[in-house]
C-alpha positions as CSV (number, residue, x, y, z in Angstrom):
1,X,0.0,0.0,0.0
2,X,3.0,2.4,0.4
3,X,2.9,5.3,2.8
4,X,-0.6,6.8,3.3
5,X,-1.0,10.5,2.2
6,X,1.3,12.9,3.9
7,X,2.4,16.5,3.3
8,X,5.9,17.2,2.1
9,X,7.3,20.6,0.9
10,X,11.0,20.0,1.6
11,X,13.7,18.0,-0.1
12,X,17.0,16.9,1.3
13,X,20.4,17.2,-0.4
14,X,23.5,15.0,-0.3
15,X,26.1,16.1,2.1
16,X,28.7,16.6,-0.7
17,X,26.5,19.4,-2.1
18,X,25.8,21.1,1.2
19,X,26.6,24.9,1.4
20,X,27.8,25.9,4.9
21,X,27.0,29.6,4.3
22,X,24.2,30.9,6.6
23,X,20.7,31.2,5.2
24,X,21.0,35.0,5.3
25,X,24.2,35.0,3.2
26,X,22.6,32.6,0.7
27,X,19.5,34.7,0.4
28,X,21.5,37.9,0.0
29,X,23.6,36.3,-2.8
30,X,20.3,35.4,-4.6
31,X,18.8,38.8,-4.2
32,X,22.0,40.6,-5.3
33,X,22.2,38.3,-8.4
34,X,18.7,39.4,-9.3
35,X,18.9,43.1,-8.8
36,X,22.5,43.7,-10.2
37,X,21.7,43.2,-13.9
38,X,18.4,45.0,-13.5
39,X,20.1,48.1,-12.1
40,X,22.4,48.7,-15.1
41,X,19.9,50.5,-17.5
42,X,18.1,52.7,-14.9
43,X,21.4,53.7,-13.5
44,X,22.3,55.2,-16.9
45,X,19.0,56.5,-18.1
46,X,16.6,56.9,-15.2
47,X,18.3,57.0,-11.8
48,X,15.1,57.7,-10.0
49,X,13.9,54.3,-11.0
50,X,16.6,52.7,-8.9
51,X,14.2,52.9,-6.0
52,X,12.1,50.3,-7.7
53,X,14.9,47.8,-6.9
54,X,13.9,47.9,-3.2
55,X,10.8,45.7,-3.6
56,X,12.6,43.5,-6.1
57,X,15.5,42.9,-3.7
58,X,13.0,42.2,-0.8
59,X,11.1,39.6,-2.9
60,X,14.2,38.0,-4.3
61,X,15.8,37.8,-0.8
62,X,12.6,36.1,0.6
63,X,12.7,33.7,-2.3
64,X,16.3,32.9,-1.6
65,X,15.5,32.3,2.1
66,X,12.5,30.1,1.4
67,X,14.5,28.1,-1.2
68,X,17.2,27.5,1.4
69,X,14.6,26.5,4.0
70,X,12.9,24.1,1.7
71,X,15.7,22.6,-0.4
72,X,19.1,23.4,1.0
73,X,18.7,23.1,4.7
74,X,18.2,19.3,5.2
75,X,21.0,16.8,4.6
76,X,20.0,13.3,3.5
77,X,21.3,10.6,5.8
78,X,22.1,7.4,3.9
79,X,20.4,4.2,5.2
80,X,22.9,2.3,7.4
81,X,23.1,-1.5,7.8
82,X,21.1,-1.2,11.1
83,X,18.1,0.2,9.3
84,X,14.8,-1.6,9.9
85,X,13.3,-0.2,6.7
86,X,15.4,-0.9,3.6
87,X,16.2,1.6,0.9
88,X,16.5,5.4,0.7
89,X,16.6,7.5,3.9
90,X,13.1,6.6,5.1
91,X,13.4,5.1,8.6
92,X,11.0,3.5,11.2
93,X,11.1,3.9,14.9
94,X,8.9,3.2,18.0
95,X,9.1,5.8,20.8
96,X,7.4,7.9,23.5
97,X,6.5,11.5,23.0
98,X,8.6,13.6,25.4
99,X,8.1,17.2,24.3
100,X,6.0,19.2,21.8
101,X,6.5,22.3,19.7
102,X,3.2,22.9,17.9
103,X,3.3,25.7,15.2
104,X,0.8,27.9,17.1
105,X,3.4,28.5,19.8
106,X,5.7,30.2,17.3
107,X,5.9,34.0,17.1
108,X,6.9,36.1,14.1
109,X,9.2,35.6,12.3
110,X,9.4,31.9,13.2
111,X,5.6,31.7,12.8
112,X,6.2,31.1,9.0
113,X,7.7,27.8,10.0
114,X,4.4,25.9,10.5
115,X,5.7,22.4,11.0
116,X,4.3,20.5,14.0
117,X,7.3,19.2,15.9
118,X,7.7,16.7,18.7
119,X,10.6,14.9,20.4
120,X,10.6,11.1,20.6
121,X,12.4,9.0,23.2
122,X,13.3,5.9,21.1
123,X,12.5,2.4,22.5
124,X,13.7,0.8,24.7
125,X,15.4,3.6,26.5
126,X,14.3,5.0,29.9
127,X,13.4,8.7,30.4
128,X,16.2,10.7,32.0
129,X,19.2,8.7,30.7
130,X,22.0,11.4,30.9
131,X,24.5,9.7,28.6
132,X,23.8,10.2,24.9
133,X,26.1,7.4,23.9
134,X,23.9,4.9,25.8
135,X,20.8,6.0,23.9
136,X,22.7,6.2,20.6
137,X,24.0,2.6,20.9
138,X,20.7,1.1,22.0
139,X,19.0,-1.4,19.7
140,X,17.2,-1.2,17.4
141,X,16.6,2.6,17.0
142,X,19.5,4.3,18.8
143,X,21.5,4.9,15.6
144,X,18.8,7.3,14.5
145,X,20.0,9.9,17.0
146,X,23.7,9.2,16.6
147,X,26.1,11.3,14.5
148,X,26.4,9.8,11.0
149,X,29.5,9.7,8.7
150,X,27.8,11.8,6.0
151,X,27.6,14.8,8.3
152,X,30.7,14.1,10.4
153,X,32.8,14.1,7.2
154,X,31.8,17.6,6.3
155,X,32.3,18.9,9.8
156,X,28.9,20.3,10.5
157,X,28.0,20.8,14.2
158,X,26.5,17.8,16.0
159,X,25.2,18.1,19.5
160,X,22.2,15.8,19.6
161,X,18.9,17.0,20.9
162,X,17.2,16.8,24.3
163,X,13.6,17.3,25.5
164,X,12.1,17.6,29.0
165,X,9.0,15.5,29.8
166,X,6.3,17.9,31.1
167,X,4.9,15.1,33.4
168,X,8.1,13.8,35.0
169,X,10.5,16.7,34.6
170,X,13.1,14.3,33.3
171,X,15.3,15.4,30.4
172,X,16.0,12.7,27.7
173,X,18.0,12.5,24.5
174,X,15.4,12.5,21.7
175,X,14.8,12.1,18.0
176,X,13.2,15.3,16.7
177,X,10.2,14.6,14.4
178,X,8.1,17.0,12.2
179,X,4.8,16.9,10.4
180,X,5.3,19.5,7.6
181,X,3.2,22.6,7.3
182,X,2.9,24.7,4.1
183,X,3.9,28.1,5.6
184,X,7.3,28.6,4.0
185,X,6.0,27.2,0.7
186,X,3.1,29.6,0.8
187,X,5.6,32.5,1.4
188,X,7.7,31.3,-1.5
189,X,4.7,31.4,-3.9
190,X,3.7,34.9,-2.6
191,X,7.3,36.2,-3.0
192,X,7.5,34.9,-6.6
193,X,4.4,36.9,-7.4
194,X,5.8,39.9,-5.6
195,X,9.0,39.6,-7.6
196,X,7.1,39.7,-10.9
197,X,5.2,42.8,-9.7
198,X,8.4,44.5,-8.6
199,X,10.0,43.9,-12.0
200,X,6.9,45.3,-13.6
201,X,7.2,48.4,-11.5
202,X,10.8,48.9,-12.7
203,X,9.8,48.4,-16.3
204,X,6.9,50.9,-16.0
205,X,9.2,53.4,-14.4
206,X,11.7,53.2,-17.2
207,X,9.4,53.0,-20.2
208,X,6.2,54.9,-19.4
209,X,6.7,58.7,-19.7
210,X,7.4,60.7,-16.6
211,X,5.6,61.5,-14.3
212,X,2.8,59.0,-15.0
213,X,5.3,56.1,-15.2
214,X,6.8,57.0,-11.8
215,X,3.4,57.2,-10.1
216,X,2.3,53.8,-11.5
217,X,5.7,52.3,-10.6
218,X,5.3,53.5,-7.0
219,X,1.9,51.9,-6.8
220,X,3.2,48.6,-8.2
221,X,6.2,48.7,-5.9
222,X,3.9,49.1,-2.8
223,X,1.8,46.3,-4.1
224,X,4.9,44.1,-4.4
225,X,5.9,44.8,-0.8
226,X,2.4,44.2,0.4
227,X,2.3,40.9,-1.4
228,X,5.3,39.6,0.6
229,X,3.7,40.9,3.8
230,X,0.3,39.3,3.1
231,X,2.1,36.1,2.1
232,X,3.8,36.0,5.4
233,X,0.5,36.4,7.1
234,X,-1.1,33.6,5.1
235,X,1.9,31.4,5.7
236,X,1.7,31.8,9.5
237,X,-1.9,30.4,9.4
238,X,-1.2,27.4,7.2
239,X,-0.2,25.1,10.1
240,X,0.5,21.4,10.2
241,X,-1.3,19.0,12.5
242,X,-0.8,15.3,13.3
243,X,-4.3,14.7,12.0
244,X,-3.1,15.7,8.6
245,X,-1.4,12.3,8.4
246,X,-3.6,10.2,10.7
247,X,-7.0,11.3,12.0
248,X,-6.5,8.9,14.9
249,X,-3.8,11.1,16.3
250,X,-6.1,14.1,16.7
251,X,-5.0,17.8,16.4
252,X,-2.4,17.4,19.1
253,X,-0.1,14.8,20.5
254,X,0.5,14.5,24.2
255,X,3.6,13.7,26.3
256,X,3.6,10.0,27.0
257,X,2.0,8.9,23.8
258,X,3.6,5.8,22.4
259,X,3.9,6.0,18.6
260,X,5.1,4.2,15.5
261,X,6.8,6.8,13.3
262,X,8.3,6.5,9.9
263,X,9.6,9.2,7.5
264,X,12.6,10.8,5.9
265,X,15.8,10.6,8.1
266,X,17.8,13.8,7.8
267,X,20.2,16.2,9.5
268,X,18.7,19.7,10.0
269,X,21.4,22.3,9.4
270,X,19.0,25.1,10.3
271,X,20.4,25.2,13.9
272,X,24.1,25.2,12.9
273,X,24.3,29.0,12.9
274,X,22.7,29.3,16.4
275,X,24.8,30.6,19.3
276,X,26.2,28.2,20.3
277,X,25.8,26.1,17.1
278,X,23.6,23.0,17.3
279,X,22.9,20.0,15.1
280,X,21.0,16.8,15.2
281,X,19.1,14.2,13.2
282,X,15.4,14.2,12.6
283,X,12.5,12.4,11.0
284,X,11.4,15.2,8.6
285,X,8.8,14.9,7.3
286,X,6.8,12.3,9.2
287,X,5.3,10.1,6.5
288,X,3.6,7.5,8.7
289,X,2.5,7.8,12.4
290,X,0.2,5.6,14.4
291,X,-0.6,5.5,18.1
292,X,0.0,2.3,19.9
293,X,-0.6,3.2,23.6
294,X,0.5,5.5,26.4
295,X,3.5,5.4,28.7
296,X,2.7,3.7,32.0
297,X,6.2,3.7,33.4
298,X,7.7,1.1,31.1
299,X,7.7,-0.1,27.5
300,X,5.0,-2.6,26.4
301,X,5.9,-6.2,27.3
302,X,5.4,-7.2,23.6
303,X,7.8,-4.4,22.3
304,X,9.9,-6.9,20.3
305,X,6.8,-8.2,18.6
306,X,5.7,-4.7,17.8
307,X,9.1,-3.9,16.3
308,X,9.0,-6.9,14.1
309,X,5.3,-6.3,13.0
310,X,5.7,-2.7,12.1
311,X,9.2,-3.1,10.5
312,X,7.8,-5.9,8.3
313,X,4.6,-4.1,7.5
314,X,6.3,-0.8,6.5
315,X,9.0,-2.7,4.7
316,X,6.4,-4.6,2.6
317,X,4.3,-1.5,2.0
318,X,7.2,0.6,0.7
319,X,9.0,-2.2,-1.2
320,X,9.7,-1.9,-4.9
321,X,7.5,-4.9,-5.6
322,X,4.5,-3.4,-3.8
323,X,4.9,-0.1,-5.6
324,X,5.1,-1.8,-9.0
325,X,2.0,-3.8,-8.2
326,X,0.2,-0.6,-7.3
327,X,0.8,0.7,-10.8
328,X,-1.0,-2.1,-12.5
329,X,-4.5,-1.1,-13.9
330,X,-6.3,-3.8,-11.9
331,X,-5.0,-2.2,-8.7
332,X,-6.1,1.4,-9.5
333,X,-9.7,1.1,-8.2
334,X,-11.0,3.7,-5.7
335,X,-14.3,2.4,-4.5
336,X,-14.3,-1.4,-5.0
337,X,-12.9,-3.7,-7.7
338,X,-16.4,-4.8,-8.7
339,X,-17.5,-1.2,-9.3
340,X,-14.4,0.6,-10.7
341,X,-11.8,-2.0,-11.1
342,X,-9.9,-3.2,-14.2
343,X,-9.2,-6.7,-15.2
344,X,-5.6,-7.7,-15.8
345,X,-4.6,-8.0,-19.4
346,X,-5.2,-11.5,-20.8
347,X,-2.0,-13.0,-22.4
348,X,-2.9,-15.3,-25.3
């Protein structure tokens, strides 16, 4: 059956192509590359039109930032031999929810990041274990929080990530997981429109006779800036929820929830320019999540059976064989095979 529907707006990149420059530097380079060639003609023929470069720079800078956030920030982690789900960087884990960062707790400017985040203590570790190496070496999921060669070899910061359980007050080493929201993607679309409007303002200023051209250009420039601002407002409201992936999870998770989680296993470089720098692995985005109980002071007695069951089920569902079978016409029905199914081709 493959993974059920999930939301994904990001992609990860191979470590060898990772750019260590900060997001602000990368966005500034993009914006400078856009406005520089556009400034040549007005600088020579209509200097007053150079003011129209302000909304162009703002829109291009925002596009550069959003592109970094969505496509340059996350580093793909290759699947190691210890993986329970073969192929790619999708990984499976069973764990307990320790802490939560819902998008509605973010304030501007971080409010445009509308992912729903939670920290997972991976089985079979106990809350409050102070030694990261103990958790990282645990079987079968500890490797997910451990530093990987792909990121170690390019010398990005790695600190691991901790979360404090609201119920017990214990701090644990956790695997950060995120359901993806569309906020930054929305802002990228709005900024692309704003860029087109800003360029139109520059063209009008240069080629429509003065003063009408200047007046129209100012109106368009203001519209361009407003488009970015409105886009940011819309983005902040386009929030992710666990229910987006699985209605059984509800709108919010709770500390102590026991979950099966699967998704893209990545390193998030977005924290590497913090002070002090941080870095850790994540499941981002979560592609599959199912509740299996609530923490009662220890892991379920049948934990080994649960691990085997879910690893086998997700492995089968995402296997190449299953995916190829899904593509066959007779397996494309939506209601019921009798009503809208196809018969396999008859080979004579």
